N, C-alpha and C positions, 0 to 999 in steps of 0.2 A: 592423781587418782581420777578415775573415770566418773563423770557426772551421770548418775542414773536416777530414775524416779523412785519414790518410796514404794510404789507398787512392784517395780522390778526387784528392788532389794528384798521386799517381803516375800516375793516368790522364790528368790534364791535361798533365803533363810529357811523357808518351809521345805524346799526341795532338799536342802542339806539335812534337815531334821528327819525327813522321811528316809533318806539314804542311810543315816546312822541307825535308825530303828531297824531297817531291813537287814543291815550288816550284823547287828547284834543278834537278831533272830536267826539268821543263817548260821552264824558261828556257834550259837548255843545249841541249835538243832543239829549241827554237823552236816549241813546240806551242801556245802560248797564242793566237797569231793577233793579237797586239796591236802588231805592227810590229817595228821593230828593237829588240832587247833586249840589254842588257848584264847581267851578273851584278850584282844589287843586294844585296850582302852586308850592308851596314850597315842599310838599311831592313828587310830580311828578318830580321836578328838582333833588332831591336827588336820587330817584330810577333810573332815567335816567342816571345820572352820575355813579351809581353803575353798571348798565348794560354795560356802555362804558368801564369800567376798570375791568370787571369781570375776564378776562383772564390775563391782565397785573398785577393785584394785587387783588386776591380773598379776602384777608383779609380786604383791604380798601373797596372793594365792599360790604362786609358783614357789615362793620361799617356804611357805607352810607345807607344801607337798614334799619338798626336799627334807624338811625337818621330820615329817612323818616317816619318810623312807629311812632317814638316819636312825630314828628311834627304833624302827623295826629291825634294821640290820644290826644295830648295836645290841639289841636284846636277843639276837640270833633266833628270830621268830620265823615261822613258815610263811609262805605267801598266803594272803587272806583276801576275802571278797572285797574288802575296803580298798584294796590296791586299784580297783577299777575306777575309783574316784579321781585318780591321777589323770585319766583320759579326759575327764571334764575340765580339769585345770589346764591341760595342754590345749584343748579346744578354745578355752577362754583367752589364753595368751595370744593366739593367732587371730581370734575374732574381735577382741576388744582391746588388746594391749597396744602400747606405742611401738615404735620401730625397734627399740632396744629389747623390750620385753618380748616382742614377737620372735625375734631371732634367738633370744635366750630360751624361749620355749622349744624351738627346734633343736637347739643344742642340748637341752635337757632331755628331749625325747631320745636322742642318740646316746647321750651319756647314761641315761636311766636304763636303756636296754642293755648297755655294756655292763653296768654295775650289777644289775639284776642277774645277768648271765654268769658273771664271775662269782657272784655270791652263791648262786644255786648249784653251779657245776663244780667250782673249784674250792671256794672257801668253806663250804659246808663240810667237805671231806676233812679239812684241816681241823675243824672244830668237833670232829667226831660224828658228823652226820653222814648222810649218803647223798650222792648227786642224783638229780632227777633223770628219769628214763634210763636207768642202768641196765634193764633187762631187754627192753624193746630195741634200744639203740646202744649197744655196748661201745664203750670207748668215750672218753671225755671230749675228744675233738668233735665227734659227731654230735654229742649232746650239746656242746657249746654252740656249734653252728645252728642247730635246729632251734635252740632256745633264744639265741641272740636275734636271728632274723625274724622269728615269730614275734618276739617282744618289740623289735624295731618296727615291724609292720603295724602292730596294734597302736603303738604310741605315735608314730608319724602319721598314721591315718587319722587319728584324732586331731592332730595339729593341722593337717591339710584340710580336714573338714571345716575347721574354724576359719582357715584362710579363704576357702571358697565362699563361706557365708559372709565373710568380711568384704570380699570382692563383689558379691551380689548386692550387699547393702550399700556399698560405695557407689555402684552403678545406678541403683535405684535413687539414691540421694542426688547423684549428678543429674539424672533425668528430671527429678523434681525441681532442682535448681534451674535447669535449662528451661523447663516448662514455665517456671515462675518468671524467668528473665524474658522469655518470649511473650508471656502475658503482659508484662510491664511494657515491653516494646510495642505490643499491639495496642495497648491503651494509649501510650504516648502518640503513636501514629494516628489513632482515632482522634485524639484531641487536636493534633495538628491539622488533620483533614477537616474537622469541624470548624476550626478557626479559619482555615482557608476558605471554606464554604461561606462562613459568615462574612468574610471580606468581600467575596464575590457577590453575595446578596446585597451587601451595603452599597456596592458600586451600582448594581441594578436599581436599587431603590432610590439612590441619589438621583439618577436620571429621571425616574418616574416622578418624584416629588418636585424636582426642578421644573419639569415640563408642566406639572399641574399648577404650581404657583405662578408660572409665567402666564398661563391661560387665565387664572383668576385675576391677576393684576391687569392684564389687557382688557378683560371684560369689565372689571370694576372701573377702569379709566373711561371706557366707552360709555358705560351707564352713567357715570358722573356728568359727562359732557352732553349726553342725549336726554337726560332726565327732564329738562324743561321743554325742549323743542320736540322731542320724539319719545313720548312716554312708552309706547309699545316696544321700541327698541331697548329701552332701559329695562323693562320687565323681562324681555327675553334674555338680556345679559345677566340679570339676577338669577333667572332659572338655570342658566348655564353655570353660573358661579356656584349655586346650590348643589347641582349635580356633581360638578368636578370636585367641590370641597368634600362631599361625602366620600367620593373615591379616595381623595387625598387623606381623609381621616383614617381609613383602613390601612393605607400605605404607611402613614406616619407611625401607627401602632406596631408595624413590623420592622421599623428601623432599629438597627443595632446601636449600642451605646457609642461605639467608635466607628467612624467612617473612614474608608480608605482615602488617602490623599492623592492617589494615582489613578483616578477614575478613567476608564477607557471611554472611547466615543463611539463604540460599536452600537448598532441599533438593537433594541431589546426584543426578544421573541414574544410571540403571543399565540393564542389558540388559532388565529387565522393562518399561522405558519405550519399547522399540523400537516396539511396536505403535502407541502414541500418536503417536510421531514420524512413522511412516509415514503414518498417517491425516492428520496435519497437513500434510505435504508433498503428499500427493495432493489435499487440499483446495486447496492453493495452485496446482495445475495440473500437478504432476509426474506423468508416466506411469511409475509405478514397477512394474517386473516383479521380484518377489521370489522367490527360490529358496532355501529353507532345508533343509539336510540335517542329520541327527543330532538329538539331543535337547538342548535348552538345559540347560546345566550352570552351576552357580554358579561365578563367578570371584571372585578377590579384589576387595575394594571398589574399590581403585585401578585394577585391571585393567578392571572394569566401566565405570568412568568413562572410561577411555581408549578402550575399544571404542565406547561410546556417542558420545563426542565425535568420533571418527574417522568413524563412519557419518554422524553429523549434518552435519559439515563437508563430507564428500564429496558427500552428496546435495544440500546447499545449493549447492555449486560447480556440480554438474550442472544444477541449476535455473537458476542465474545465467549460466553460461558455455557450457552445452551447446547443441546445435542445438534450436531451439524446436519443440515438438510431438513430438519423437522419444522413444521409450521409453528408460528408464534401467534397466539390469540390475544387480541386487544379489544376490550369493550369500553366504550365511552358512553356513559348514561347521563345525558343532560337533563337535570331536574330543575325545578323552579328555584330551588335554594342552594343547590350544590352540584358539582360535577363529580361523578363517581367513576374511578378508573380501576379497571381490573386487567392485569397483564399476566399471562401464563405461558410457560415454555417447558418443553421436556428437558429433564436434567441429563447430563452425560452419564451419571451413575443412577440408574433407575432404582426405585424402591425406597428412596429416602423420604422420611416424613418428619414433621415437627417444625416449630417456629425457628426462625433464624435470629440470633442475637444481633441487633443492629450495630452496637458499638464494637469496633475492632474487626468489622467485616469488609475490609478494603476501603476504597474511596467512594463508591457509588451510593451504597445504602445510607451511610450517615448523612451525606449531603441531601439525599431525597427526603429523609425524615426531617432534617432541619428545615427544609423549604416548606414541607407540609405543615409543620408546627407553627412556623412564623406566619403562615397564611391562615392560621386558625383551624387547620384540618388535622387529619390523622393519616398515618401510613403504617402498614404491616406487611411483613414478608415471611414466607415459609415454604417448606416442601410439603406437597400433598400428593401422595400416590405417584411418586416419580416425576412430578412436575413442580417447577418453581412458580409460585403464585405471589404476585404483588398487588395489593389493594390500597387505594388512596381515595380520600374524600376531600375535595377542595371546595370551601364555601363559595356561594355565588356572589356575595357582596357583603357590605357592612350595613347593619341596620342603623336607622337614624337615632 
């Protein structure tokens, strides 16, 4: 039996009740135009029950429809308006039934058309009735063909309609499953990207902290030996230790829980390398329009790496994904407490607006956001009037 919600079952029962009431009214009023009619309560009862359970159990509904037809034929009753309910049952067998029930529905449509035609054209004459269409279409052969193909078209059309709805629903469900799978894959990829970026940051920060601690140790040793003979040198060493330790404090706060064991030995970038980066991208064909306000100030080592990587990744994305040949605007606002970065480029598809979800948007944006957050800053990205705009704020240092 098919699993349906209580709301769906309630709808089917209400629909069946309305169908029964309409059939009773039409038969009592003689509005169907099918000739002399009597109230056909037993066939109507069975077909009403079939409509009520057509989604809950299409097989049971088909069986009830055949019982209704048998009761009608056995009582030698005329066709009635309630016979149209069989169309709803055949629709349900194709739309909701399993494989066996679905093909039994098609077989029932063909068999039902044949049985109805034999009954109306041939058997009624044997029982003392008259065949249908005797005046307009003389001859039983012609009557048989007309009625059979007309009934077959009506019944099979109902079945085919259900099959089309089933195919449409299956396609929609397949697309939803595919979208869910893609979403899960996208999230998994985003988690992998973030983990890779954390590992890369851990390697960078390892070098920064190792360098800082080496300076602190060297200065402390020098101050210890110079404290008695050269106090001024010792004071200068202590000042250096204080300054470097403050920077190291900010860097340590950005360390990840797990560090990579395979650290590379490549030099770490800093804001002093911006000019070389800009020259390299311009040589690659990027029309970079740079606007820099304020004077460059020294950031913490980890903060400089974050600023450099964000600018580098943003410009690379503009080169790869922006409109070809269009200028890319980069603004660097050096404040006393923070570096504000704004990068914008024209999109390939103009007219897009709205924020961009960072998670699941490839490899660049998650990494940039991760770096900004670990540096104590913020990053946002989105489309504004056909341009992609990235904004980031990197703090200038760590307070005492």
